Each structure stands twice: as structure tokens, then as C-alpha cells.
DRENNUKOL-825440 format. One record per residue: x, y, z of N, C-alpha, C, CB in turn. Coordinates in Angstrom, 2 decimals. Glycine has a CB too. Layout:
// residues N
       npx       npy       npz      capx      capy      capz       cpx       cpy       cpz      cbpx      cbpy      cbpz
         X         Y         Z         X         Y         Z         X         Y         Z         X         Y         Z
...
// end
This chain:
// residues 162
       npx       npy       npz      capx      capy      capz       cpx       cpy       cpz      cbpx      cbpy      cbpz
    -31.18    -12.92     -5.22    -30.86    -14.29     -4.84    -29.94    -14.96     -5.84    -32.12    -15.09     -4.68
    -30.10    -14.63     -7.13    -29.31    -15.33     -8.13    -27.82    -15.04     -7.98    -29.78    -14.94     -9.53
    -27.47    -13.82     -7.56    -26.05    -13.52     -7.36    -25.51    -14.34     -6.20    -25.84    -12.01     -7.09
    -26.33    -14.50     -5.17    -25.89    -15.31     -4.03    -25.65    -16.75     -4.47    -26.92    -15.25     -2.89
    -26.57    -17.28     -5.26    -26.41    -18.66     -5.71    -25.20    -18.80     -6.62    -27.67    -19.13     -6.44
    -24.97    -17.80     -7.47    -23.78    -17.86     -8.32    -22.52    -17.80     -7.48    -23.80    -16.71     -9.34
    -22.54    -16.96     -6.45    -21.38    -16.87     -5.56    -21.15    -18.19     -4.85    -21.56    -15.73     -4.54
    -22.25    -18.77     -4.35    -22.14    -20.05     -3.66    -21.63    -21.12     -4.62    -23.51    -20.47     -3.06
    -22.16    -21.13     -5.84    -21.71    -22.12     -6.83    -20.23    -21.94     -7.13    -22.54    -22.00     -8.12
    -19.80    -20.68     -7.27    -18.38    -20.42     -7.52    -17.51    -20.88     -6.39    -18.15    -18.95     -7.76
    -17.94    -20.61     -5.17    -17.18    -21.06     -4.00    -17.14    -22.57     -3.96    -17.80    -20.51     -2.69
    -18.27    -23.19     -4.24    -18.31    -24.65     -4.23    -17.38    -25.25     -5.28    -19.74    -25.14     -4.46
    -17.31    -24.63     -6.45    -16.40    -25.12     -7.48    -14.95    -25.01     -7.02    -16.59    -24.34     -8.79
    -14.62    -23.91     -6.37    -13.27    -23.75     -5.84    -12.99    -24.79     -4.77    -13.07    -22.34     -5.28
    -13.97    -25.01     -3.92    -13.78    -25.98     -2.85    -13.66    -27.40     -3.39    -14.94    -25.89     -1.86
    -14.41    -27.69     -4.46    -14.32    -29.02     -5.06    -12.91    -29.28     -5.54    -15.32    -29.17     -6.23
    -12.30    -28.26     -6.12    -10.93    -28.40     -6.61     -9.95    -28.70     -5.51    -10.50    -27.15     -7.33
    -10.24    -28.19     -4.30     -9.33    -28.41     -3.18     -9.72    -29.61     -2.33     -9.28    -27.19     -2.33
    -10.90    -30.13     -2.54    -11.38    -31.22     -1.71    -10.51    -32.46     -1.90    -12.84    -31.55     -2.03
    -10.31    -33.16     -0.82     -9.49    -34.37     -0.90    -10.26    -35.50     -1.54     -9.00    -34.78      0.49
     -9.53    -36.50     -2.02    -10.15    -37.61     -2.73    -10.88    -38.54     -1.78     -9.09    -38.39     -3.50
    -10.51    -38.57     -0.50    -11.15    -39.49      0.42    -12.49    -38.93      0.90    -10.24    -39.80      1.61
    -13.42    -39.82      1.18    -14.76    -39.42      1.60    -14.71    -38.80      2.99    -15.72    -40.61      1.58
    -15.52    -37.76      3.20    -15.58    -37.14      4.52    -16.16    -38.11      5.56    -16.41    -35.85      4.48
    -15.81    -37.88      6.79    -16.31    -38.73      7.88    -17.80    -38.49      8.08    -15.54    -38.46      9.19
    -18.49    -39.47      8.66    -19.92    -39.27      8.96    -20.13    -38.05      9.88    -20.50    -40.53      9.61
    -19.22    -37.83     10.81    -19.33    -36.67     11.70    -19.27    -35.37     10.89    -18.21    -36.70     12.78
    -18.33    -35.30      9.96    -18.20    -34.11      9.12    -19.43    -33.94      8.24    -16.93    -34.20      8.25
    -19.93    -35.03      7.69    -21.13    -34.95      6.83    -22.33    -34.46      7.63    -21.43    -36.31      6.20
    -22.50    -34.95      8.84    -23.64    -34.51      9.66    -23.53    -33.01      9.96    -23.70    -35.31     10.97
    -22.34    -32.57     10.33    -22.13    -31.15     10.62    -22.35    -30.32      9.36    -20.72    -30.90     11.19
    -21.89    -30.82      8.22    -22.03    -30.09      6.96    -23.50    -30.01      6.53    -21.19    -30.76      5.86
    -24.24    -31.09      6.70    -25.67    -31.07      6.35    -26.40    -30.03      7.19    -26.30    -32.47      6.55
    -26.07    -29.98      8.47    -26.70    -29.00      9.35    -26.38    -27.59      8.89    -26.24    -29.22     10.82
    -25.13    -27.35      8.49    -24.73    -26.04      7.98    -25.49    -25.69      6.71    -23.23    -26.00      7.72
    -25.60    -26.63      5.80    -26.31    -26.39      4.54    -27.77    -26.02      4.80    -26.23    -27.64      3.62
    -28.38    -26.68      5.78    -29.76    -26.36      6.15    -29.83    -24.96      6.75    -30.32    -27.40      7.15
    -28.89    -24.64      7.65    -28.87    -23.31      8.28    -28.65    -22.22      7.24    -27.77    -23.24      9.35
    -27.81    -22.48      6.24    -27.56    -21.51      5.17    -28.74    -21.38      4.21    -26.31    -21.90      4.40
    -29.69    -22.30      4.32    -30.91    -22.28      3.50    -30.61    -22.40      2.02    -31.68    -21.00      3.75
    -29.60    -23.16      1.69    -29.22    -23.33      0.29    -30.33    -24.02     -0.50    -27.91    -24.12      0.18
    -30.90    -25.08      0.05    -31.97    -25.78     -0.65    -33.20    -24.88     -0.78    -32.34    -27.08      0.09
    -33.45    -24.04      0.23    -34.59    -23.12      0.15    -34.41    -22.13     -0.99    -34.77    -22.37      1.47
    -33.17    -21.68     -1.20    -32.90    -20.75     -2.29    -33.17    -21.42     -3.64    -31.44    -20.25     -2.22
    -32.75    -22.68     -3.75    -33.00    -23.42     -4.99    -34.50    -23.62     -5.17    -32.27    -24.80     -4.96
    -35.17    -23.99     -4.09    -36.61    -24.21     -4.12    -37.33    -22.94     -4.58    -37.11    -24.66     -2.72
    -36.86    -21.79     -4.14    -37.49    -20.52     -4.51    -37.31    -20.21     -6.00    -36.91    -19.39     -3.68
    -36.24    -20.70     -6.61    -36.01    -20.45     -8.04    -36.65    -21.49     -8.94    -34.52    -20.40     -8.31
    -37.08    -22.58     -8.35    -37.66    -23.66     -9.14    -38.89    -23.25     -9.94    -38.02    -24.80     -8.23
    -39.82    -22.45     -9.40    -40.98    -22.06    -10.22    -40.60    -21.34    -11.51    -41.90    -21.18     -9.41
    -39.59    -20.47    -11.46    -39.17    -19.79    -12.69    -38.59    -20.78    -13.69    -38.14    -18.68    -12.37
    -37.81    -21.73    -13.20    -37.25    -22.75    -14.07    -38.36    -23.56    -14.74    -36.32    -23.68    -13.27
    -39.35    -23.94    -13.96    -40.45    -24.73    -14.51    -41.25    -23.93    -15.54    -41.38    -25.20    -13.39
    -41.41    -22.63    -15.30    -42.12    -21.79    -16.27    -41.35    -21.69    -17.58    -42.36    -20.39    -15.69
    -40.03    -21.61    -17.48    -39.21    -21.54    -18.70    -39.25    -22.86    -19.47    -37.77    -21.19    -18.34
    -39.29    -23.97    -18.74    -39.31    -25.28    -19.39    -40.67    -25.64    -19.97    -38.89    -26.34    -18.40
    -41.73    -25.07    -19.41    -43.09    -25.46    -19.79    -43.33    -25.39    -21.29    -44.09    -24.58    -19.09
    -43.08    -24.26    -21.98    -43.37    -24.24    -23.43    -42.47    -25.18    -24.23    -43.22    -22.84    -23.97
    -41.26    -25.39    -23.77    -40.34    -26.27    -24.48    -40.81    -27.71    -24.38    -38.91    -26.13    -23.93
    -41.18    -28.11    -23.18    -41.57    -29.51    -22.96    -42.96    -29.79    -23.52    -41.53    -29.84    -21.47
    -43.90    -28.88    -23.26    -45.29    -29.15    -23.65    -45.61    -28.77    -25.09    -46.22    -28.40    -22.74
    -44.71    -28.06    -25.73    -44.91    -27.59    -27.10    -46.22    -26.82    -27.22    -44.91    -28.78    -28.07
    -46.60    -26.18    -26.09    -47.82    -25.37    -26.00    -49.07    -26.11    -26.41    -47.66    -24.13    -26.84
    -49.11    -27.40    -26.11    -50.29    -28.22    -26.38    -51.06    -28.37    -25.07    -49.90    -29.62    -26.98
    -52.32    -27.93    -25.02    -53.10    -27.92    -23.77    -53.18    -29.27    -23.07    -54.48    -27.44    -24.05
    -53.31    -30.34    -23.82    -53.43    -31.66    -23.19    -52.14    -32.05    -22.48    -53.79    -32.73    -24.25
    -50.99    -31.63    -23.00    -49.71    -31.89    -22.34    -49.49    -30.92    -21.19    -48.54    -31.79    -23.36
    -49.93    -29.68    -21.35    -49.75    -28.66    -20.31    -50.45    -29.07    -19.01    -50.30    -27.31    -20.78
    -51.66    -29.66    -19.12    -52.38    -30.11    -17.91    -51.57    -31.16    -17.16    -53.78    -30.68    -18.29
    -51.05    -32.14    -17.89    -50.25    -33.18    -17.25    -48.93    -32.62    -16.70    -49.95    -34.32    -18.24
    -48.34    -31.70    -17.45    -47.10    -31.05    -17.00    -47.34    -30.34    -15.67    -46.59    -30.05    -18.07
    -48.44    -29.58    -15.59    -48.75    -28.86    -14.36    -48.96    -29.82    -13.19    -50.00    -27.99    -14.56
    -49.59    -30.95    -13.45    -49.82    -31.92    -12.38    -48.51    -32.56    -11.91    -50.79    -33.01    -12.85
    -47.64    -32.85    -12.87    -46.35    -33.47    -12.54    -45.45    -32.52    -11.76    -45.64    -33.93    -13.81
    -45.51    -31.24    -12.10    -44.60    -30.26    -11.49    -45.24    -29.50    -10.34    -44.14    -29.28    -12.54
    -46.40    -29.90     -9.89    -47.07    -29.21     -8.78    -46.18    -29.23     -7.55    -48.44    -29.87     -8.47
    -46.32    -28.20     -6.69    -45.51    -28.18     -5.45    -45.69    -29.48     -4.67    -45.90    -26.96     -4.56
    -44.59    -30.01     -4.21    -44.63    -31.26     -3.46    -44.62    -32.49     -4.35    -45.85    -31.29     -2.59
    -44.48    -32.29     -5.65    -44.45    -33.43     -6.56    -43.30    -34.36     -6.21    -44.34    -32.95     -8.03
    -43.46    -35.61     -6.55    -42.48    -36.64     -6.20    -41.12    -36.45     -6.87    -43.02    -37.99     -6.56
    -41.05    -35.69     -7.96    -39.77    -35.57     -8.67    -38.80    -34.64     -7.94    -40.01    -35.06    -10.07
    -39.29    -33.78     -7.05    -38.42    -32.79     -6.43    -37.64    -33.26     -5.21    -39.22    -31.63     -6.04
    -38.24    -33.96     -4.25    -37.46    -34.32     -3.05    -36.15    -35.04     -3.32    -38.30    -35.19     -2.16
    -36.09    -35.99     -4.25    -34.78    -36.62     -4.50    -33.74    -35.62     -5.02    -34.94    -37.75     -5.52
    -34.18    -34.66     -5.83    -33.26    -33.64     -6.33    -32.74    -32.78     -5.20    -33.94    -32.78     -7.39
    -33.63    -32.34     -4.33    -33.23    -31.52     -3.19    -32.30    -32.28     -2.27    -34.44    -31.03     -2.41
    -32.66    -33.52     -1.97    -31.85    -34.33     -1.06    -30.46    -34.60     -1.65    -32.55    -35.66     -0.75
    -30.41    -34.90     -2.92    -29.12    -35.14     -3.57    -28.28    -33.87     -3.57    -29.32    -35.64     -5.02
    -28.93    -32.73     -3.83    -28.20    -31.47     -3.83    -27.63    -31.17     -2.44    -29.11    -30.32     -4.29
    -28.44    -31.33     -1.41    -27.98    -31.08     -0.04    -26.81    -32.00      0.29    -29.13    -31.28      0.98
    -26.92    -33.27     -0.07    -25.84    -34.22      0.21    -24.55    -33.85     -0.54    -26.27    -35.64     -0.17
    -24.67    -33.45     -1.79    -23.48    -33.10     -2.58    -22.82    -31.83     -2.05    -23.85    -32.93     -4.05
    -23.62    -30.84     -1.72    -23.06    -29.61     -1.18    -22.44    -29.88      0.19    -24.14    -28.51     -1.07
    -23.12    -30.68      1.01    -22.59    -31.03      2.32    -21.26    -31.77      2.17    -23.60    -31.91      3.10
    -21.13    -32.62      1.18    -19.88    -33.34      0.96    -18.74    -32.38      0.62    -20.04    -34.39     -0.17
    -19.04    -31.34     -0.16    -18.02    -30.35     -0.50    -17.58    -29.61      0.76    -18.55    -29.35     -1.55
    -18.54    -29.18      1.56    -18.21    -28.49      2.81    -17.44    -29.42      3.75    -19.50    -27.97      3.49
    -17.91    -30.67      3.85    -17.27    -31.62      4.77    -15.84    -31.94      4.34    -18.09    -32.90      4.84
    -15.58    -31.91      3.05    -14.23    -32.18      2.56    -13.32    -30.95      2.73    -14.28    -32.60      1.09
    -13.92    -29.79      2.93    -13.16    -28.55      2.99    -12.92    -28.05      4.41    -13.87    -27.50      2.22
    -13.72    -28.49      5.35    -13.62    -28.02      6.74    -13.66    -29.20      7.69    -14.74    -27.03      7.07
    -13.07    -29.03      8.85    -13.15    -30.06      9.89    -14.55    -30.02     10.50    -12.06    -29.85     10.99
    -14.96    -31.10     11.16    -16.27    -31.07     11.83    -16.39    -29.91     12.82    -16.51    -32.39     12.56
    -15.31    -29.62     13.55    -15.35    -28.51     14.50    -15.54    -27.18     13.79    -14.07    -28.48     15.34
    -14.82    -26.97     12.68    -14.98    -25.74     11.91    -16.40    -25.61     11.37    -13.97    -25.70     10.75
    -16.97    -26.70     10.89    -18.34    -26.69     10.38    -19.32    -26.30     11.48    -18.71    -28.05      9.79
    -19.12    -26.83     12.67    -20.00    -26.49     13.79    -19.86    -25.01     14.16    -19.68    -27.38     15.02
    -18.63    -24.49     14.11    -18.43    -23.07     14.41    -19.11    -22.17     13.37    -16.94    -22.75     14.48
    -18.97    -22.54     12.11    -19.61    -21.77     11.04    -21.13    -21.82     11.19    -19.17    -22.31      9.64
    -21.63    -23.01     11.43    -23.07    -23.19     11.58    -23.58    -22.41     12.79    -23.42    -24.68     11.73
    -22.82    -22.41     13.89    -23.22    -21.68     15.10    -23.36    -20.19     14.79    -22.19    -21.91     16.24
    -22.43    -19.65     14.01    -22.53    -18.23     13.65    -23.79    -17.97     12.83    -21.29    -17.79     12.86
    -24.00    -18.75     11.78    -25.14    -18.50     10.91    -26.47    -18.81     11.56    -25.00    -19.31      9.66
    -26.48    -19.60     12.62    -27.71    -19.90     13.34    -28.10    -18.74     14.26    -27.55    -21.19     14.15
    -27.16    -17.90     14.63    -27.43    -16.76     15.51    -28.13    -15.65     14.73    -26.11    -16.23     16.14
    -28.76    -14.73     15.44    -29.44    -13.62     14.76    -28.51    -12.83     13.83    -30.03    -12.68     15.79
    -27.28    -12.58     14.24    -26.35    -11.83     13.38    -26.07    -12.61     12.09    -25.02    -11.55     14.12
    -25.91    -13.92     12.19    -25.67    -14.74     11.01    -26.87    -14.76     10.09    -25.31    -16.15     11.41
    -28.07    -14.86     10.66    -29.29    -14.85      9.86    -29.49    -13.50      9.18    -30.51    -15.20     10.73
    -29.16    -12.43      9.91    -29.25    -11.08      9.33    -28.27    -10.95      8.17    -28.97    -10.00     10.40
    -27.06    -11.48      8.36    -26.06    -11.45      7.29    -26.58    -12.19      6.06    -24.73    -12.06      7.77
    -27.15    -13.38      6.26    -27.69    -14.14      5.13    -28.80    -13.35      4.43    -28.22    -15.50      5.60
    -29.67    -12.74      5.21    -30.80    -12.01      4.64    -30.33    -10.79      3.84    -31.76    -11.56      5.74
    -29.24    -10.19      4.26    -28.78     -8.97      3.60    -27.61     -9.21      2.64    -28.38     -7.96      4.63
    -27.19    -10.44      2.50    -25.98    -10.71      1.71    -26.11    -10.32      0.24    -25.63    -12.16      1.80
    -27.28    -10.48     -0.34    -27.46    -10.06     -1.75    -27.28     -8.56     -1.90    -28.85    -10.49     -2.27
    -27.94     -7.80     -1.04    -27.83     -6.34     -1.11    -26.40     -5.90     -0.81    -28.80     -5.68     -0.12
    -25.76     -6.54      0.15    -24.38     -6.20      0.48    -23.45     -6.49     -0.70    -23.91     -6.97      1.73
    -23.66     -7.63     -1.33    -22.82     -7.99     -2.48    -23.02     -7.00     -3.63    -23.15     -9.43     -2.96
    -24.25     -6.60     -3.87    -24.52     -5.64     -4.95    -23.89     -4.28     -4.63    -26.03     -5.48     -5.17
    -24.04     -3.83     -3.38    -23.47     -2.54     -3.00    -21.94     -2.59     -3.08    -23.91     -2.16     -1.57
    -21.36     -3.69     -2.63    -19.90     -3.85     -2.68    -19.41     -3.87     -4.12    -19.48     -5.14     -1.96
    -20.12     -4.56     -4.98    -19.73     -4.63     -6.39    -19.81     -3.24     -7.03    -20.63     -5.62     -7.16
    -20.84     -2.48     -6.69    -20.97     -1.13     -7.24    -19.85     -0.23     -6.75    -22.33     -0.52     -6.86
    -19.51     -0.33     -5.47    -18.40      0.46     -4.91    -17.10      0.09     -5.62    -18.27      0.22     -3.39
    -16.85     -1.19     -5.78    -15.63     -1.64     -6.45    -15.58     -1.13     -7.89    -15.53     -3.17     -6.43
    -16.71     -1.17     -8.57    -16.77     -0.68     -9.95    -16.50      0.82    -10.00    -18.14     -1.00    -10.58
    -17.10      1.57     -9.08    -16.90      3.03     -9.04    -15.44      3.37     -8.76    -17.81      3.67     -7.98
    -14.86      2.70     -7.77    -13.46      2.95     -7.41    -12.54      2.58     -8.57    -13.07      2.17     -6.13
    -12.82      1.46     -9.21    -12.00      1.04    -10.36    -12.08      2.06    -11.49    -12.45     -0.34    -10.86
    -13.28      2.59    -11.73    -13.45      3.59    -12.77    -12.64      4.84    -12.44    -14.94      3.96    -12.95
    -12.72      5.31    -11.20    -11.97      6.49    -10.78    -10.47      6.23    -10.87    -12.35      6.90     -9.35
    -10.04      5.07    -10.41     -8.61      4.73    -10.46     -8.13      4.68    -11.91     -8.35      3.37     -9.76
     -8.93      4.08    -12.78     -8.57      4.02    -14.19     -8.47      5.40    -14.82     -9.59      3.19    -14.95
     -9.42      6.26    -14.47     -9.39      7.63    -15.00     -8.14      8.37    -14.52    -10.65      8.40    -14.58
     -7.84      8.24    -13.23     -6.67      8.92    -12.67     -5.38      8.37    -13.27     -6.65      8.79    -11.14
     -5.31      7.06    -13.39     -4.11      6.43    -13.95     -3.92      6.86    -15.41     -4.21      4.90    -13.86
     -5.00      6.89    -16.16     -4.93      7.31    -17.56     -4.39      8.74    -17.63     -6.33      7.22    -18.23
     -4.92      9.62    -16.79     -4.49     11.02    -16.80     -3.01     11.14    -16.44     -5.34     11.85    -15.83
     -2.56     10.41    -15.45     -1.15     10.45    -15.04     -0.23      9.94    -16.15     -0.93      9.62    -13.78
     -0.66      8.85    -16.80      0.15      8.29    -17.88      0.23      9.28    -19.06     -0.45      6.95    -18.35
     -0.88      9.89    -19.37     -0.89     10.87    -20.46      0.05     12.03    -20.12     -2.33     11.39    -20.73
     -0.03     12.52    -18.88      0.84     13.62    -18.46      2.31     13.21    -18.52      0.46     14.09    -17.04
      2.62     12.01    -18.05      4.01     11.54    -18.07      4.52     11.40    -19.50      4.12     10.19    -17.35
      3.68     10.91    -20.40      4.08     10.78    -21.80      4.25     12.15    -22.46      3.06      9.95    -22.57
      3.41     13.10    -22.09      3.54     14.45    -22.62      4.87     15.07    -22.16      2.34     15.33    -22.17
      5.23     14.81    -20.90      6.51     15.34    -20.38      7.69     14.74    -21.14      6.64     15.03    -18.87
      7.50     13.58    -21.69      8.55     12.95    -22.50      8.55     13.46    -23.93      8.38     11.43    -22.49
      7.62     14.37    -24.23      7.59     14.97    -25.56      6.56     14.38    -26.51      8.91     14.85    -26.16
      5.75     13.45    -26.04      4.72     12.86    -26.92      3.49     13.74    -26.97      4.32     11.45    -26.42
      2.88     13.82    -28.14      1.66     14.59    -28.31      0.48     13.65    -28.22      1.66     15.37    -29.66
     -0.30     13.86    -27.21     -1.51     13.02    -27.02     -2.74     13.86    -26.90     -1.37     12.14    -25.78
// end
């Protein structure tokens, strides 16, 4: 999941750079929010939140039991501190999408991801990305090896000792 989130974050950063300065229309924002929900972006963040809270726990509580009890109560699932964060995140991501695509394009994208094929793609996207990255790395390694060998041979033909 983390690679997917990094990919999404990278795409969002690129889209932010291209986004226009004017605010997206309410129609675009509504379509974008629906897409963000269909893509389950907030769910992915929600799934990573427990690990984040575990990492923060010793830093914040200084491993003092009396603070740890209150920390656990404050950070319990459904705690009041989370919904505003999720809602703000969904709105900000939706604004990036809305600034990058027309309402019609957003509806088309959402329609694809709402279908079984789109949901299957989302479910398998991490594995696909990892497999693709491994293939690219393997091909690059082979290409580099072949290129190195050709260059060495060409330099030897020119009289260089390598």
C-alpha cells in the first residue's frame, strides 16, 4: 500500500504544479470527491494510521504509563481528532483532481474505477507496480550489461586495452 500512496502523492504533486490558480467549480469538486471515495484514498490513509500512531506513542508519551492511558483514549478508533483530518484530506485531494480534469472526465474516470475491472485494478495495483518495477530493473540491468560489453569491444577495436 505504501508504494501506491507514494505514487498517488507523486501524481498529486505533479498535478498541483499544473493546477490552475482559480478554484474548481462545485460540479467538478463533487465529481472529484466521488472519485476520491471510489479510489479509496482516505481508506488507504486510515489503514496506515495505526502504524503512525504506534510510532508516535513513545515519542509523545515518553513511555510514561499515566500518559499512555490518555494517549490510547485520545487516539482510539473513531476519536474526534481524525474525521476533520480525513475530511480535509479528501477535500484537498478532490481539489487537485478537480483542477486537473473536467467534471465529465472525472465522471468517466470514476465510472471506470467503480466497475469490477476498475476495483480489480485498484486491488492489484500494488502488486502490478512491484512486478513492473522489477521487470524494468531487470531489463535495465541487462541493457546496461550489454551496452557495457559493446562499448568495451568498440574501444578494444580502437586499440584500447581494457
